[in-house]
A tleap script that builds the chain and sets N, CA, C and O, in Angstrom:
source leaprc.protein.ff14SB
mol = sequence {
  NMET GLY PHE ILE LYS GLU PHE LYS GLU PHE
  ALA MET LYS GLY ASN VAL MET ASP MET ALA
  VAL GLY VAL ILE ILE GLY GLY ALA PHE GLY
  LYS ILE VAL SER SER LEU VAL ASP ASP VAL
  LEU MET PRO VAL ILE GLY MET ILE THR GLY
  GLY VAL ASP PHE THR SER LEU THR ALA LYS
  VAL GLY ASP ALA THR VAL ASN TYR GLY THR
  PHE ILE GLN ASN ILE ILE ASP PHE LEU ILE
  ILE ALA PHE CYS ILE PHE LEU MET ILE LYS
  GLY MET ASN LYS LEU THR LYS LYS LYS GLU
  GLU GLU PRO ALA PRO ASP PRO GLU PRO SER
  ASN GLU GLU LYS LEU LEU GLY GLU ILE ARG
  ASP LEU LEU LYS ASN CLYS
}
set mol.1.N position { 0.812 -1.212 0.000 }
set mol.1.CA position { 0.000 0.000 0.000 }
set mol.1.C position { 0.851 1.270 0.000 }
set mol.1.O position { 0.329 2.353 -0.263 }
set mol.2.N position { 2.148 1.162 0.288 }
set mol.2.CA position { 3.017 2.326 0.351 }
set mol.2.C position { 3.110 3.055 -0.979 }
set mol.2.O position { 3.113 4.285 -1.015 }
set mol.3.N position { 3.185 2.307 -2.070 }
set mol.3.CA position { 3.308 2.918 -3.396 }
set mol.3.C position { 2.058 3.708 -3.746 }
set mol.3.O position { 2.160 4.832 -4.237 }
set mol.4.N position { 0.885 3.147 -3.505 }
set mol.4.CA position { -0.383 3.821 -3.822 }
set mol.4.C position { -0.546 5.069 -2.968 }
set mol.4.O position { -0.983 6.108 -3.464 }
set mol.5.N position { -0.195 4.975 -1.681 }
set mol.5.CA position { -0.301 6.132 -0.794 }
set mol.5.C position { 0.644 7.246 -1.260 }
set mol.5.O position { 0.272 8.419 -1.276 }
set mol.6.N position { 1.869 6.864 -1.637 }
set mol.6.CA position { 2.837 7.835 -2.108 }
set mol.6.C position { 2.357 8.513 -3.392 }
set mol.6.O position { 2.515 9.723 -3.551 }
set mol.7.N position { 1.768 7.732 -4.312 }
set mol.7.CA position { 1.247 8.306 -5.547 }
set mol.7.C position { 0.093 9.257 -5.255 }
set mol.7.O position { -0.009 10.314 -5.879 }
set mol.8.N position { -0.778 8.897 -4.314 }
set mol.8.CA position { -1.919 9.750 -3.961 }
set mol.8.C position { -1.415 11.078 -3.393 }
set mol.8.O position { -1.945 12.134 -3.737 }
set mol.9.N position { -0.404 11.036 -2.531 }
set mol.9.CA position { 0.149 12.268 -1.978 }
set mol.9.C position { 0.741 13.140 -3.088 }
set mol.9.O position { 0.572 14.359 -3.085 }
set mol.10.N position { 1.435 12.507 -4.032 }
set mol.10.CA position { 2.030 13.241 -5.149 }
set mol.10.C position { 0.945 13.886 -6.012 }
set mol.10.O position { 1.053 15.056 -6.378 }
set mol.11.N position { -0.099 13.121 -6.334 }
set mol.11.CA position { -1.143 13.610 -7.237 }
set mol.11.C position { -1.973 14.719 -6.608 }
set mol.11.O position { -2.532 15.550 -7.323 }
set mol.12.N position { -2.063 14.746 -5.300 }
set mol.12.CA position { -2.901 15.736 -4.642 }
set mol.12.C position { -2.138 16.983 -4.207 }
set mol.12.O position { -2.731 17.894 -3.630 }
set mol.13.N position { -0.846 17.039 -4.472 }
set mol.13.CA position { -0.079 18.236 -4.142 }
set mol.13.C position { -0.575 19.401 -4.986 }
set mol.13.O position { -1.078 19.210 -6.093 }
set mol.14.N position { -0.431 20.592 -4.460 }
set mol.14.CA position { -0.882 21.784 -5.163 }
set mol.14.C position { -0.186 21.991 -6.488 }
set mol.14.O position { -0.823 22.418 -7.450 }
set mol.15.N position { 1.106 21.700 -6.570 }
set mol.15.CA position { 1.851 21.930 -7.805 }
set mol.15.C position { 1.327 21.076 -8.944 }
set mol.15.O position { 1.236 21.545 -10.079 }
set mol.16.N position { 0.978 19.821 -8.654 }
set mol.16.CA position { 0.473 18.931 -9.696 }
set mol.16.C position { -0.889 19.409 -10.172 }
set mol.16.O position { -1.177 19.383 -11.368 }
set mol.17.N position { -1.719 19.840 -9.250 }
set mol.17.CA position { -3.050 20.326 -9.622 }
set mol.17.C position { -2.933 21.621 -10.431 }
set mol.17.O position { -3.646 21.807 -11.418 }
set mol.18.N position { -2.038 22.508 -10.012 }
set mol.18.CA position { -1.820 23.748 -10.771 }
set mol.18.C position { -1.326 23.439 -12.181 }
set mol.18.O position { -1.750 24.068 -13.151 }
set mol.19.N position { -0.423 22.461 -12.283 }
set mol.19.CA position { 0.094 22.086 -13.593 }
set mol.19.C position { -1.017 21.508 -14.468 }
set mol.19.O position { -1.078 21.796 -15.663 }
set mol.20.N position { -1.897 20.693 -13.878 }
set mol.20.CA position { -3.000 20.121 -14.648 }
set mol.20.C position { -3.929 21.216 -15.162 }
set mol.20.O position { -4.362 21.179 -16.313 }
set mol.21.N position { -4.232 22.183 -14.312 }
set mol.21.CA position { -5.075 23.304 -14.735 }
set mol.21.C position { -4.376 24.078 -15.847 }
set mol.21.O position { -5.017 24.487 -16.815 }
set mol.22.N position { -3.057 24.284 -15.715 }
set mol.22.CA position { -2.300 24.992 -16.739 }
set mol.22.C position { -2.324 24.276 -18.077 }
set mol.22.O position { -2.437 24.913 -19.124 }
set mol.23.N position { -2.217 22.951 -18.049 }
set mol.23.CA position { -2.248 22.182 -19.298 }
set mol.23.C position { -3.618 22.300 -19.958 }
set mol.23.O position { -3.712 22.467 -21.174 }
set mol.24.N position { -4.671 22.214 -19.164 }
set mol.24.CA position { -6.030 22.307 -19.720 }
set mol.24.C position { -6.280 23.696 -20.296 }
set mol.24.O position { -6.791 23.826 -21.409 }
set mol.25.N position { -5.922 24.732 -19.544 }
set mol.25.CA position { -6.096 26.106 -20.028 }
set mol.25.C position { -5.220 26.331 -21.259 }
set mol.25.O position { -5.642 26.981 -22.215 }
set mol.26.N position { -3.998 25.789 -21.232 }
set mol.26.CA position { -3.098 25.927 -22.382 }
set mol.26.C position { -3.670 25.295 -23.637 }
set mol.26.O position { -3.537 25.843 -24.731 }
set mol.27.N position { -4.310 24.134 -23.479 }
set mol.27.CA position { -4.944 23.486 -24.632 }
set mol.27.C position { -6.063 24.338 -25.213 }
set mol.27.O position { -6.177 24.489 -26.430 }
set mol.28.N position { -6.888 24.892 -24.330 }
set mol.28.CA position { -7.982 25.751 -24.795 }
set mol.28.C position { -7.430 27.027 -25.426 }
set mol.28.O position { -7.934 27.486 -26.451 }
set mol.29.N position { -6.398 27.594 -24.815 }
set mol.29.CA position { -5.779 28.809 -25.349 }
set mol.29.C position { -5.129 28.524 -26.695 }
set mol.29.O position { -5.153 29.367 -27.592 }
set mol.30.N position { -4.549 27.342 -26.836 }
set mol.30.CA position { -3.949 26.944 -28.112 }
set mol.30.C position { -4.975 26.909 -29.233 }
set mol.30.O position { -4.675 27.290 -30.364 }
set mol.31.N position { -6.190 26.450 -28.923 }
set mol.31.CA position { -7.249 26.426 -29.933 }
set mol.31.C position { -7.628 27.843 -30.356 }
set mol.31.O position { -7.875 28.106 -31.533 }
set mol.32.N position { -7.669 28.755 -29.378 }
set mol.32.CA position { -8.012 30.145 -29.684 }
set mol.32.C position { -6.948 30.764 -30.592 }
set mol.32.O position { -7.269 31.415 -31.587 }
set mol.33.N position { -5.676 30.553 -30.235 }
set mol.33.CA position { -4.589 31.134 -31.028 }
set mol.33.C position { -4.549 30.504 -32.413 }
set mol.33.O position { -4.339 31.204 -33.404 }
set mol.34.N position { -4.749 29.178 -32.497 }
set mol.34.CA position { -4.767 28.519 -33.808 }
set mol.34.C position { -5.893 29.059 -34.683 }
set mol.34.O position { -5.703 29.269 -35.881 }
set mol.35.N position { -7.052 29.282 -34.096 }
set mol.35.CA position { -8.165 29.843 -34.848 }
set mol.35.C position { -7.843 31.262 -35.305 }
set mol.35.O position { -8.173 31.648 -36.426 }
set mol.36.N position { -7.200 32.037 -34.435 }
set mol.36.CA position { -6.808 33.391 -34.807 }
set mol.36.C position { -5.869 33.358 -36.005 }
set mol.36.O position { -6.016 34.144 -36.941 }
set mol.37.N position { -4.907 32.448 -35.970 }
set mol.37.CA position { -3.946 32.354 -37.066 }
set mol.37.C position { -4.622 31.844 -38.333 }
set mol.37.O position { -4.511 32.464 -39.391 }
set mol.38.N position { -5.334 30.698 -38.227 }
set mol.38.CA position { -5.915 30.058 -39.408 }
set mol.38.C position { -7.073 30.839 -40.019 }
set mol.38.O position { -7.190 30.927 -41.241 }
set mol.39.N position { -7.931 31.408 -39.167 }
set mol.39.CA position { -9.172 32.004 -39.654 }
set mol.39.C position { -9.121 33.517 -39.832 }
set mol.39.O position { -9.922 34.076 -40.582 }
set mol.40.N position { -8.193 34.187 -39.156 }
set mol.40.CA position { -8.153 35.649 -39.231 }
set mol.40.C position { -6.885 36.133 -39.926 }
set mol.40.O position { -6.954 36.885 -40.897 }
set mol.41.N position { -5.730 35.702 -39.428 }
set mol.41.CA position { -4.480 36.257 -39.950 }
set mol.41.C position { -4.048 35.662 -41.287 }
set mol.41.O position { -3.634 36.400 -42.181 }
set mol.42.N position { -4.137 34.342 -41.439 }
set mol.42.CA position { -3.646 33.716 -42.667 }
set mol.42.C position { -4.415 34.163 -43.913 }
set mol.42.O position { -3.787 34.346 -44.956 }
set mol.43.N position { -5.754 34.351 -43.862 }
set mol.43.CA position { -6.412 34.893 -45.061 }
set mol.43.C position { -5.906 36.288 -45.438 }
set mol.43.O position { -5.765 36.601 -46.621 }
set mol.44.N position { -5.634 37.121 -44.437 }
set mol.44.CA position { -5.102 38.464 -44.715 }
set mol.44.C position { -3.698 38.352 -45.289 }
set mol.44.O position { -3.366 39.035 -46.257 }
set mol.45.N position { -2.874 37.498 -44.700 }
set mol.45.CA position { -1.514 37.306 -45.216 }
set mol.45.C position { -1.569 36.715 -46.624 }
set mol.45.O position { -0.760 37.068 -47.483 }
set mol.46.N position { -2.519 35.821 -46.856 }
set mol.46.CA position { -2.694 35.257 -48.193 }
set mol.46.C position { -3.028 36.320 -49.224 }
set mol.46.O position { -2.539 36.271 -50.352 }
set mol.47.N position { -3.874 37.297 -48.834 }
set mol.47.CA position { -4.202 38.388 -49.754 }
set mol.47.C position { -2.970 39.254 -50.012 }
set mol.47.O position { -2.738 39.689 -51.140 }
set mol.48.N position { -2.183 39.503 -48.967 }
set mol.48.CA position { -1.004 40.354 -49.110 }
set mol.48.C position { 0.038 39.681 -50.002 }
set mol.48.O position { 0.663 40.340 -50.833 }
set mol.49.N position { 0.228 38.370 -49.831 }
set mol.49.CA position { 1.254 37.652 -50.607 }
set mol.49.C position { 0.728 37.166 -51.951 }
set mol.49.O position { 1.458 36.505 -52.691 }
set mol.50.N position { -0.493 37.470 -52.274 }
set mol.50.CA position { -1.049 37.061 -53.556 }
set mol.50.C position { -1.462 35.596 -53.582 }
set mol.50.O position { -1.468 34.973 -54.645 }
set mol.51.N position { -1.799 35.050 -52.448 }
set mol.51.CA position { -2.289 33.672 -52.380 }
set mol.51.C position { -1.205 32.622 -52.507 }
set mol.51.O position { -1.482 31.499 -52.930 }
set mol.52.N position { 0.037 32.965 -52.146 }
set mol.52.CA position { 1.130 32.005 -52.222 }
set mol.52.C position { 0.904 30.911 -51.185 }
set mol.52.O position { 0.684 31.193 -50.008 }
set mol.53.N position { 0.961 29.663 -51.634 }
set mol.53.CA position { 0.799 28.520 -50.738 }
set mol.53.C position { 2.115 27.763 -50.714 }
set mol.53.O position { 2.491 27.123 -51.696 }
set mol.54.N position { 2.803 27.836 -49.604 }
set mol.54.CA position { 4.114 27.203 -49.490 }
set mol.54.C position { 4.029 25.681 -49.425 }
set mol.54.O position { 5.007 25.000 -49.734 }
set mol.55.N position { 2.886 25.139 -49.033 }
set mol.55.CA position { 2.781 23.690 -48.820 }
set mol.55.C position { 2.969 22.900 -50.110 }
set mol.55.O position { 3.269 21.707 -50.056 }
set mol.56.N position { 2.802 23.533 -51.263 }
set mol.56.CA position { 2.963 22.817 -52.528 }
set mol.56.C position { 4.415 22.752 -53.004 }
set mol.56.O position { 4.700 22.108 -54.013 }
set mol.57.N position { 5.338 23.411 -52.291 }
set mol.57.CA position { 6.745 23.408 -52.686 }
set mol.57.C position { 7.390 22.084 -52.291 }
set mol.57.O position { 7.365 21.699 -51.122 }
set mol.58.N position { 7.961 21.397 -53.256 }
set mol.58.CA position { 8.610 20.111 -53.012 }
set mol.58.C position { 9.893 20.020 -53.814 }
set mol.58.O position { 10.116 20.771 -54.763 }
set mol.59.N position { 10.718 19.089 -53.410 }
set mol.59.CA position { 11.951 18.812 -54.162 }
set mol.59.C position { 12.094 17.301 -54.263 }
set mol.59.O position { 11.773 16.570 -53.326 }
set mol.60.N position { 12.568 16.855 -55.382 }
set mol.60.CA position { 12.748 15.419 -55.620 }
set mol.60.C position { 14.219 15.091 -55.416 }
set mol.60.O position { 15.089 15.644 -56.088 }
set mol.61.N position { 14.487 14.183 -54.480 }
set mol.61.CA position { 15.852 13.735 -54.215 }
set mol.61.C position { 15.854 12.226 -54.398 }
set mol.61.O position { 15.438 11.481 -53.511 }
set mol.62.N position { 16.316 11.792 -55.537 }
set mol.62.CA position { 16.273 10.364 -55.852 }
set mol.62.C position { 14.828 9.914 -55.958 }
set mol.62.O position { 14.053 10.476 -56.732 }
set mol.63.N position { 14.466 8.908 -55.187 }
set mol.63.CA position { 13.080 8.438 -55.162 }
set mol.63.C position { 12.245 9.144 -54.100 }
set mol.63.O position { 11.027 8.973 -54.058 }
set mol.64.N position { 12.886 9.935 -53.241 }
set mol.64.CA position { 12.181 10.598 -52.138 }
set mol.64.C position { 11.718 11.992 -52.542 }
set mol.64.O position { 12.351 12.670 -53.352 }
set mol.65.N position { 10.606 12.395 -51.960 }
set mol.65.CA position { 10.080 13.741 -52.159 }
set mol.65.C position { 10.227 14.510 -50.850 }
set mol.65.O position { 9.724 14.084 -49.810 }
set mol.66.N position { 10.921 15.645 -50.910 }
set mol.66.CA position { 11.124 16.486 -49.726 }
set mol.66.C position { 10.096 17.608 -49.780 }
set mol.66.O position { 10.111 18.428 -50.698 }
set mol.67.N position { 9.206 17.642 -48.798 }
set mol.67.CA position { 8.150 18.658 -48.733 }
set mol.67.C position { 8.637 19.846 -47.904 }
set mol.67.O position { 8.152 20.059 -46.793 }
set mol.68.N position { 9.562 20.602 -48.414 }
set mol.68.CA position { 10.100 21.725 -47.656 }
set mol.68.C position { 9.112 22.883 -47.563 }
set mol.68.O position { 9.250 23.734 -46.684 }
set mol.69.N position { 8.144 22.934 -48.427 }
set mol.69.CA position { 7.129 23.987 -48.361 }
set mol.69.C position { 6.273 23.866 -47.113 }
set mol.69.O position { 5.920 24.875 -46.501 }
set mol.70.N position { 5.938 22.644 -46.731 }
set mol.70.CA position { 5.175 22.432 -45.498 }
set mol.70.C position { 5.984 22.900 -44.302 }
set mol.70.O position { 5.439 23.488 -43.368 }
set mol.71.N position { 7.289 22.637 -44.329 }
set mol.71.CA position { 8.163 23.092 -43.256 }
set mol.71.C position { 8.179 24.616 -43.178 }
set mol.71.O position { 8.095 25.179 -42.087 }
set mol.72.N position { 8.284 25.281 -44.312 }
set mol.72.CA position { 8.271 26.747 -44.347 }
set mol.72.C position { 6.944 27.276 -43.806 }
set mol.72.O position { 6.924 28.239 -43.039 }
set mol.73.N position { 5.834 26.646 -44.205 }
set mol.73.CA position { 4.515 27.069 -43.727 }
set mol.73.C position { 4.410 26.913 -42.209 }
set mol.73.O position { 3.857 27.781 -41.533 }
set mol.74.N position { 4.940 25.803 -41.669 }
set mol.74.CA position { 4.904 25.589 -40.224 }
set mol.74.C position { 5.751 26.613 -39.478 }
set mol.74.O position { 5.390 27.038 -38.381 }
set mol.75.N position { 6.872 27.010 -40.069 }
set mol.75.CA position { 7.701 28.054 -39.450 }
set mol.75.C position { 6.937 29.374 -39.417 }
set mol.75.O position { 6.948 30.072 -38.403 }
set mol.76.N position { 6.284 29.715 -40.506 }
set mol.76.CA position { 5.500 30.957 -40.551 }
set mol.76.C position { 4.374 30.906 -39.529 }
set mol.76.O position { 4.139 31.882 -38.818 }
set mol.77.N position { 3.672 29.770 -39.449 }
set mol.77.CA position { 2.603 29.619 -38.454 }
set mol.77.C position { 3.145 29.785 -37.041 }
set mol.77.O position { 2.535 30.456 -36.208 }
set mol.78.N position { 4.305 29.165 -36.773 }
set mol.78.CA position { 4.915 29.267 -35.448 }
set mol.78.C position { 5.238 30.715 -35.106 }
set mol.78.O position { 4.950 31.169 -33.999 }
set mol.79.N position { 5.832 31.441 -36.042 }
set mol.79.CA position { 6.196 32.837 -35.783 }
set mol.79.C position { 4.964 33.692 -35.496 }
set mol.79.O position { 4.986 34.548 -34.613 }
set mol.80.N position { 3.894 33.454 -36.247 }
set mol.80.CA position { 2.659 34.215 -36.018 }
set mol.80.C position { 2.077 33.872 -34.649 }
set mol.80.O position { 1.676 34.767 -33.905 }
set mol.81.N position { 2.029 32.586 -34.312 }
set mol.81.CA position { 1.493 32.168 -33.010 }
set mol.81.C position { 2.355 32.724 -31.884 }
set mol.81.O position { 1.825 33.229 -30.895 }
set mol.82.N position { 3.681 32.638 -32.019 }
set mol.82.CA position { 4.577 33.158 -30.985 }
set mol.82.C position { 4.377 34.657 -30.800 }
set mol.82.O position { 4.390 35.148 -29.671 }
set mol.83.N position { 4.192 35.385 -31.892 }
set mol.83.CA position { 3.971 36.825 -31.804 }
set mol.83.C position { 2.645 37.141 -31.111 }
set mol.83.O position { 2.575 38.058 -30.292 }
set mol.84.N position { 1.605 36.392 -31.435 }
set mol.84.CA position { 0.299 36.597 -30.783 }
set mol.84.C position { 0.382 36.324 -29.282 }
set mol.84.O position { -0.158 37.085 -28.479 }
set mol.85.N position { 1.049 35.254 -28.910 }
set mol.85.CA position { 1.201 34.934 -27.487 }
set mol.85.C position { 2.020 36.021 -26.797 }
set mol.85.O position { 1.699 36.430 -25.681 }
set mol.86.N position { 3.078 36.491 -27.459 }
set mol.86.CA position { 3.886 37.576 -26.906 }
set mol.86.C position { 3.034 38.812 -26.631 }
set mol.86.O position { 3.145 39.421 -25.567 }
set mol.87.N position { 2.181 39.183 -27.592 }
set mol.87.CA position { 1.336 40.367 -27.405 }
set mol.87.C position { 0.344 40.163 -26.263 }
set mol.87.O position { 0.107 41.080 -25.477 }
set mol.88.N position { -0.235 38.969 -26.167 }
set mol.88.CA position { -1.197 38.714 -25.095 }
set mol.88.C position { -0.524 38.748 -23.727 }
set mol.88.O position { -1.065 39.330 -22.788 }
set mol.89.N position { 0.642 38.132 -23.606 }
set mol.89.CA position { 1.352 38.124 -22.324 }
set mol.89.C position { 1.805 39.533 -21.971 }
set mol.89.O position { 1.751 39.932 -20.808 }
set mol.90.N position { 2.249 40.280 -22.963 }
set mol.90.CA position { 2.660 41.667 -22.716 }
set mol.90.C position { 1.482 42.485 -22.194 }
set mol.90.O position { 1.638 43.277 -21.264 }
set mol.91.N position { 0.309 42.297 -22.789 }
set mol.91.CA position { -0.883 42.996 -22.316 }
set mol.91.C position { -1.275 42.586 -20.911 }
set mol.91.O position { -1.648 43.429 -20.095 }
set mol.92.N position { -1.193 41.292 -20.623 }
set mol.92.CA position { -1.529 40.820 -19.277 }
set mol.92.C position { -0.538 41.361 -18.252 }
set mol.92.O position { -0.933 41.744 -17.151 }
set mol.93.N position { 0.749 41.395 -18.607 }
set mol.93.CA position { 1.751 41.943 -17.692 }
set mol.93.C position { 1.508 43.426 -17.432 }
set mol.93.O position { 1.724 43.910 -16.320 }
set mol.94.N position { 1.064 44.138 -18.449 }
set mol.94.CA position { 0.788 45.563 -18.292 }
set mol.94.C position { -0.382 45.774 -17.327 }
set mol.94.O position { -0.343 46.676 -16.491 }
set mol.95.N position { -1.415 44.946 -17.444 }
set mol.95.CA position { -2.549 45.046 -16.522 }
set mol.95.C position { -2.134 44.690 -15.105 }
set mol.95.O position { -2.547 45.353 -14.154 }
set mol.96.N position { -1.328 43.659 -14.954 }
set mol.96.CA position { -0.873 43.239 -13.634 }
set mol.96.C position { 0.022 44.295 -13.017 }
set mol.96.O position { -0.061 44.551 -11.816 }
set mol.97.N position { 0.879 44.913 -13.819 }
set mol.97.CA position { 1.794 45.935 -13.331 }
set mol.97.C position { 1.023 47.132 -12.802 }
set mol.97.O position { 1.408 47.707 -11.784 }
set mol.98.N position { -0.061 47.524 -13.474 }
set mol.98.CA position { -0.861 48.657 -13.012 }
set mol.98.C position { -1.458 48.372 -11.648 }
set mol.98.O position { -1.506 49.260 -10.797 }
set mol.99.N position { -1.915 47.145 -11.424 }
set mol.99.CA position { -2.487 46.788 -10.128 }
set mol.99.C position { -1.437 46.844 -9.037 }
set mol.99.O position { -1.723 47.295 -7.928 }
set mol.100.N position { -0.211 46.388 -9.336 }
set mol.100.CA position { 0.845 46.371 -8.341 }
set mol.100.C position { 1.369 47.767 -8.031 }
set mol.100.O position { 1.841 48.013 -6.921 }
set mol.101.N position { 1.295 48.689 -8.994 }
set mol.101.CA position { 1.879 50.010 -8.815 }
set mol.101.C position { 1.011 50.955 -7.996 }
set mol.101.O position { 1.480 52.023 -7.603 }
set mol.102.N position { -0.228 50.597 -7.730 }
set mol.102.CA position { -1.077 51.479 -6.952 }
set mol.102.C position { -0.468 51.647 -5.570 }
set mol.102.O position { -0.360 50.680 -4.816 }
set mol.103.N position { -0.066 52.883 -5.227 }
set mol.103.CA position { 0.602 53.075 -3.936 }
set mol.103.C position { -0.386 52.970 -2.784 }
set mol.103.O position { -1.543 53.381 -2.876 }
set mol.104.N position { 0.115 52.408 -1.711 }
set mol.104.CA position { -0.711 52.321 -0.512 }
set mol.104.C position { -0.714 53.695 0.155 }
set mol.104.O position { 0.308 54.380 0.171 }
set mol.105.N position { -1.845 54.092 0.697 }
set mol.105.CA position { -1.879 55.400 1.351 }
set mol.105.C position { -0.957 55.391 2.578 }
set mol.105.O position { -0.846 54.395 3.292 }
set mol.106.N position { -0.295 56.552 2.796 }
set mol.106.CA position { 0.586 56.655 3.953 }
set mol.106.C position { -0.249 56.572 5.226 }
set mol.106.O position { -1.214 57.317 5.396 }
set mol.107.N position { 0.130 55.664 6.113 }
set mol.107.CA position { -0.656 55.541 7.349 }
set mol.107.C position { -0.407 56.742 8.262 }
set mol.107.O position { 0.670 57.339 8.250 }
set mol.108.N position { -1.391 57.067 9.023 }
set mol.108.CA position { -1.294 58.158 9.988 }
set mol.108.C position { -0.305 57.733 11.067 }
set mol.108.O position { -0.402 56.622 11.587 }
set mol.109.N position { 0.660 58.612 11.414 }
set mol.109.CA position { 1.623 58.224 12.453 }
set mol.109.C position { 0.919 57.981 13.786 }
set mol.109.O position { -0.051 58.653 14.135 }
set mol.110.N position { 1.436 57.006 14.512 }
set mol.110.CA position { 0.838 56.678 15.812 }
set mol.110.C position { 1.204 57.760 16.819 }
set mol.110.O position { 2.051 58.615 16.559 }
set mol.111.N position { 0.551 57.704 17.964 }
set mol.111.CA position { 0.830 58.685 19.021 }
set mol.111.C position { 2.289 58.602 19.456 }
set mol.111.O position { 2.920 59.618 19.748 }
set mol.112.N position { 2.809 57.395 19.494 }
set mol.112.CA position { 4.202 57.203 19.887 }
set mol.112.C position { 5.139 57.867 18.891 }
set mol.112.O position { 6.111 58.510 19.287 }
set mol.113.N position { 4.853 57.715 17.586 }
set mol.113.CA position { 5.684 58.336 16.562 }
set mol.113.C position { 5.598 59.856 16.632 }
set mol.113.O position { 6.601 60.547 16.455 }
set mol.114.N position { 4.399 60.376 16.892 }
set mol.114.CA position { 4.238 61.831 17.025 }
set mol.114.C position { 5.054 62.356 18.206 }
set mol.114.O position { 5.714 63.390 18.105 }
set mol.115.N position { 5.002 61.629 19.326 }
set mol.115.CA position { 5.737 62.040 20.522 }
set mol.115.C position { 7.242 61.996 20.263 }
set mol.115.O position { 7.971 62.903 20.666 }
set mol.116.N position { 7.710 60.933 19.587 }
set mol.116.CA position { 9.131 60.839 19.263 }
set mol.116.C position { 9.557 61.967 18.329 }
set mol.116.O position { 10.664 62.491 18.454 }
set mol.117.N position { 8.694 62.341 17.403 }
set mol.117.CA position { 8.990 63.462 16.496 }
set mol.117.C position { 9.103 64.774 17.252 }
set mol.117.O position { 9.973 65.593 16.953 }
set mol.118.N position { 8.227 64.980 18.232 }
set mol.118.CA position { 8.290 66.202 19.034 }
set mol.118.C position { 9.575 66.244 19.853 }
set mol.118.O position { 10.210 67.292 19.969 }
set mol.119.N position { 9.958 65.088 20.428 }
set mol.119.CA position { 11.195 65.023 21.204 }
set mol.119.C position { 12.389 65.326 20.303 }
set mol.119.O position { 13.293 66.062 20.700 }
set mol.120.N position { 12.399 64.770 19.104 }
set mol.120.CA position { 13.489 65.019 18.159 }
set mol.120.C position { 13.585 66.509 17.842 }
set mol.120.O position { 14.674 67.082 17.828 }
set mol.121.N position { 12.430 67.127 17.588 }
set mol.121.CA position { 12.427 68.567 17.264 }
set mol.121.C position { 12.929 69.410 18.432 }
set mol.121.O position { 13.654 70.383 18.225 }
set mol.122.N position { 12.547 69.044 19.672 }
set mol.122.CA position { 13.007 69.777 20.841 }
set mol.122.C position { 14.517 69.647 21.015 }
set mol.122.O position { 15.202 70.607 21.369 }
set mol.123.N position { 15.035 68.408 20.752 }
set mol.123.CA position { 16.494 68.215 20.884 }
set mol.123.C position { 17.256 68.984 19.813 }
set mol.123.O position { 18.366 69.454 20.064 }
set mol.124.N position { 16.679 69.117 18.626 }
set mol.124.CA position { 17.335 69.886 17.558 }
set mol.124.C position { 17.408 71.360 17.930 }
set mol.124.O position { 18.405 72.022 17.642 }
set mol.125.N position { 16.378 71.872 18.557 }
set mol.125.CA position { 16.312 73.305 18.903 }
set mol.125.C position { 17.247 73.667 20.039 }
set mol.125.O position { 17.603 74.838 20.176 }
set mol.126.N position { 17.663 72.708 20.864 }
set mol.126.CA position { 18.547 73.029 21.995 }
set mol.126.C position { 19.962 73.080 21.612 }
set mol.126.O position { 20.821 73.339 22.454 }
savepdb mol mol.pdb
quit
């Protein structure tokens, strides 16, 4: 029973649960970013480039066919996705930074601090 108990303790730790939530959210976020790239950005890029489709680019090496166009297309997709994620994280960091920068109001000095300040002022004057 030691192995099962040890696994249960591991699975119920906060870090594992946080990681599981992160993976699930990441999967959903990945679908959103993929849709943004495939459905919004790529048609615009296709219009700008005149409808160039890199996936049809191939090279024949002996009996093998090298599909380097698909590789180029995947690199372009990766760069677009990475840029979108960068912009989203930058925006989230900006929102978080604004919340952290709100200064706390200066607390009113206590009676003890006021008394010490008066004593300091009296000693300076003597």
